[in-house]
N, C-alpha and C positions, 0 to 999 in steps of 0.2 A: 648140953647138944639136945637139938630136938630132932628127930629123924625126919627122913621124908618116909613119905606115904609107902606103904605097899604098892598102891596102884603105878607110879614112878618106877619103881623096879622092873615093873612086868615090861613096863614100858621100853626100859632102854634092855630089858633081858630079850624081850621082839626084837627089836632093832640088831642084836647083835646075829638072833635066828637068821637074819635077816642075810648074814654078811659071810656065815661060818664056809668053809669049800664043800661043795659038792651041794649046797642050797640053792634051786632055782629060783628066780626074780623074775618078776614079768618088765620086759623092759618095750620102753613106749618105743615105735616107730622111730628112727631116728629123722630129723628132718631134713640132713642133707649128708653124702655118704665119701664125698671126694675128699673133702679137708677137716680140718680140727671142728668140734662141736662142743658145745658143753649146755646144759640146763637141766631146768627143776620140775619134772614133770607133774602133767594137768592135778595126777590124783592126790600126790604131795601138795603143792596148793591149793586143794580143794580143803586137805586136812586142817589149816590153820588160816584161811582166810572165808570159804564158804564159796570159793567163785572155783569153776574146773577150768583153770586156763594153767600153759606153759609158760614158764619164764625161762627166756633164754639170755646168756652171758655172753656166749661166743659161738657164731655160724660161720661157716665156712670161711674158717683159719681167719677171723673176723671177731675185735671183742668190739661189742654195741656200744654205743655211745653212753646211754644212760647208763650203764654199770659203771663206767668213770665218772660219771655226775660224783662229785662229791656230798650232795643230799640223797645220795641213793637209799642210806638207811631210812629219811622219813617218807616213803616211799609205799616201803615195805610193810603190812602188817605186823605186830609184835606173835614171836612165836609162841602158842599159848602151852597153860603150864602140863595142859597132858601131855603135849609132843616132846620126847625129849630127844630128835634127831630130827636131822634133814637128810632126803637122799639127793644124791646128784646124779646125772647120768653124763658119760663121755664119751668120745671115739676119736681115734686120729685121722682116720679114713686110709688113703693111700700112702701117706706120708708120716714119718716117723717123729714124735713129741718128747719131750720128754720132760717132767712136771718136780716140783718142789714145793712144798709146803714149809715157807719160811717165816709162814708166821702163825700162831694158833693162841689167842689172847683174851683173856676176860677180863671186861674191865672195870668188874666188881667181883671179888674172889671172895666176899661177903654172900651174896647170893648166888652167884656160875661160877660154876671151875672152867678150868680152861679146857677147849673144847678137843675131842680125839678124833679121830681118823680114822677109818676103817681098813686103809690101805697103807704100806709102808710109806715115811713121808716122800721120801725120794723113788722115782723110778721113771718108769715108760708108760705110756697114755694108750690105753690098747686100741689098736686098729678097730674093733668091732665096737658096738653101745654095751655098755657096761654101765652100772651102779655102785657106788661106794655109797658111805654116810659120813655124816659129821655128827657125830654124838656129843650132845648138850647137858653136862653133869650137874646136877642142880648141886649146889653145897650142903644144903640142908640145915642150916643157921638159921635163916629168914628166908619171909618173903618180899617179893619187891620184882624190880625189872631190869634187868641189867644188860647193856651192850658186851657183844662180843665181835671179835673179828679177826680174821682169815686173809690170808697172803698167800698167794701162787702166781711161785714163777713159770715161766713154760716157754721151752728152749727146741730150737731146731737140732737136728741130728750133729749139725754144725756149732752149737752153739748159739745161737742170735738167738735172741728175748723175741717171743711175736710181740711183735705193735701192740704196746697198749698192758703188756705185763710189766712186773710183776702187779697182778690185781691184789687192790687191799678194799677189800667187801667188808663193811659194818653190817650185823642185824640187831634186833634186842628178843629176848628172852623173858619169858615170866615164867619167875618161881614162884608155889604156892605150898607151905604147909598146913596142910591141912588134920583137923583132926574130926574124930567121928563124930556127926549131927542127929540128935534123936528125933528131930524133925525135919529132915532131909526132906522126906517124899513128899511134904508141904513147900519146901523154899525150892525145889529145882524147877527155872522155867525155862520157857523156850523150849520145850518137847526133851528137855535135859529127865535123867532119872535115878532113881536113889541104888544105889550096887548094897553089892551086901556088906561091906566097911562103913556104910552110912555116908559116902562121899557123891556128889552128884557127878555123872558122868555127863558130859555136854555133846550137842549133837554139833557137825560139823558147820560150823558158821558162828560157833559160838563159846565162851568161854568165862573163867571167873569160876568164884565159890560154887553161886547158885546159877551158873550158867546166863546171868542176865548182861555181861556184855558180847555185842556184836562186831563181827572183823569186817572190814572193808580192806580191798584190794584194787588199786592203789589206796593210801590213807587219805579219808578226807582232807580239802583244801580249804584255807580262807577261815578256820575254824568252824567247818561243816562237824555235824556230828553221826557216829554211825549208828540207825537206827535200827537194821535189819543185816544181814552179812549181801555187803555189796552195796549197798542202798545208806544213801550220805541224804540228812537235811542240812540244807543251806542255809545259814543267815541272810538276812534280808540282805540284798546288794549282788547275789553271789545266784549261780544256776550251774547246770550243768550232773551229770552221776557222782561226779568227783568232786563237785564246787569249785569247778575249776575254772567258770565264765563268771562274767560280773553281768550287771543290767545295770543299763543306762539309763538314767528315768526321764532324761532328755536326749532325744536321739541324736547321734552321731550326722553330720552336716556332709555335703560334700564327698559321698562316696567312704566316708570313715567307718571304723567297724567299732565294738563295744567288746574289749576284750579283759578287762577288769570293771570293778563296780564306780561307775562315773568316769571311764578312760575308756578314750577313743582313740584309736589305731588309725592314723590320718591318711588319708591316698597321698601323692606326689604331688607337692605343691600346695599343700592346705597343713596348718596349723592352730594350736587353739585346744582349749578344754572339749571343746565338740568339733574340732577342725573346721570355727567358722570364718578363718582369717585364710586370707590368698594371698600366697608369697607372689603373686602379679600384680605391682603397684598400678599399672593401666589393665582395667579387665580385658579377660579376653572378648571378641567381641564373635558375634555369627555364631553361637552357640559350641565356642570353644572353650577348654577346661586348661586349668593351670596347672603346669608340670613340671615347673621349677621356679627361681626368681625369673621374674618375666619374661617365660618362656610359656606357649601355650600349644596345645595339642588340639589342631583346627580337623574340622568334617571336612567331608569331602564337597573339594569346589574350590575352599580357601586357605591360602599358605600367609605366610610372615609368623614376628614374634606375637603379635596379637590377632592373629586372624582375620587381619584387615584388607587384606589384598585376595580377589577373585572373585568369583560368583556361587551361589547355590547349584548345584546337579540334582536330576530329578530321574527316573525311573518311569519309561513311557511303557501302556501295555506292549505296543508292536514297538520296534526299531523304527527312527525318525533316517529313512535311507540319505539324505542329502539335507541337515539341517540339526536342529540342538531342542531336544528334550527341555521342557520348562513344567510348572506346576500345571496341575489338572488336565494330564494326560496331553498335550497341547506341543505341537512342534512347530517351529520357527525355520523356518525354510532359507537354506542357504541363496544367495541371487543366482539367478537362473532358474529355479526349481519353485514349481510349488504342488499341492494338492497335501491331501490329510496327512500325509505320513514323508510327503516333501519329494515324490517319487515322480513326478512328473517336469519335465523340461515348459520352461513359461515360453511361448513361441510369438509373432508378430504376425500382423493381418497376409504377408508376402510371405511366407513358412509353409509348405505342405502339411497337411496335417497327420500324413503316415511319419513325423517325427515324434510322436507323442510315444512314451515308456510303455511297454504293454505288460511292465514287471506288478503293477498294483489294481489289484482287482475290482479296485472302487471307480473305475470309468472300464466299462467293460470295449473290447479294441473288436470288430467281425472279425474272425480267423478264415472266413470262406473268401476262396479265390472269386474278385467280382470281374463283370464282363465289361471290356474295356468300351467308354462311351464310344458310339461311331461320330465321326464328322462331315456335316454336311457342308458343299460348296455352296 
């Protein structure tokens, strides 16, 4: 049997020190205090991913959807061999909750033994934020990566399971049997250093015998490669921090968006690899856009299934008082009205000039009182 390194056992010993009674541990300020929350703090995540961020599992009494995703294991980075535990923080808030770790399982006991929790497997969740640890003891029989599972049932004081529980979370752990390397000081990469046992100690964000493997969270998608902590190198056709987005070499048409390599997400009413086909057999008229099978979304002033009914509307710099605005800021006046803004009544030769509307300043009206003309007999 090959024994695990001393560094590994020191890691386990340090984890146990964190949870001994009377030992104070710094607890991150809880995100909420009214209801149940469970999370991995940012410092813990940084230890095995190189990125300082908090991973929430439960917030305000609700299990987050991505935790329930059966592919959740793929999104998490592998816990490196240098880390022998994962710290979780939880709190119940003002309500009472009870827990039961009903599953602590290793899927490859030749590499990794079953996980161990630092608290009783059953009990009450503390009201205020408190840390507990899940220890991950490598078997010492060989090197490799093993998956492990944690099952957690949470119930209210009336015995009702919290929706989304029991949780079934799978993660991966690397175990590495390393012997002294006399050339350790020459081989440690990416800021790693050679310790007194001639074994490379890696900085946050790197792992491996010589610290050559960078860590990314979430894991690089679509066959991307993690080239530095949190940095993915994407294959041809993909982009984004985690290679999650595609590149379409031919532009998506009709409002479609590129979502994967040469794959367009089409807006309503269109289909095809590039959204080039319309579901409207009769084309939409007057600037309308297809929104369904032979149904068009019409611009202002038009209606009908194909926008075939109506006239376009325009916006004038000043409103047409008694008329309709058309292109080029022109008012077409209603019957009986005239003027640039249709603010003057049309008059006949027999009508008095005083019937002009004086609301438009384009035809000034003398507002001074005029003397009545004298009549001569």
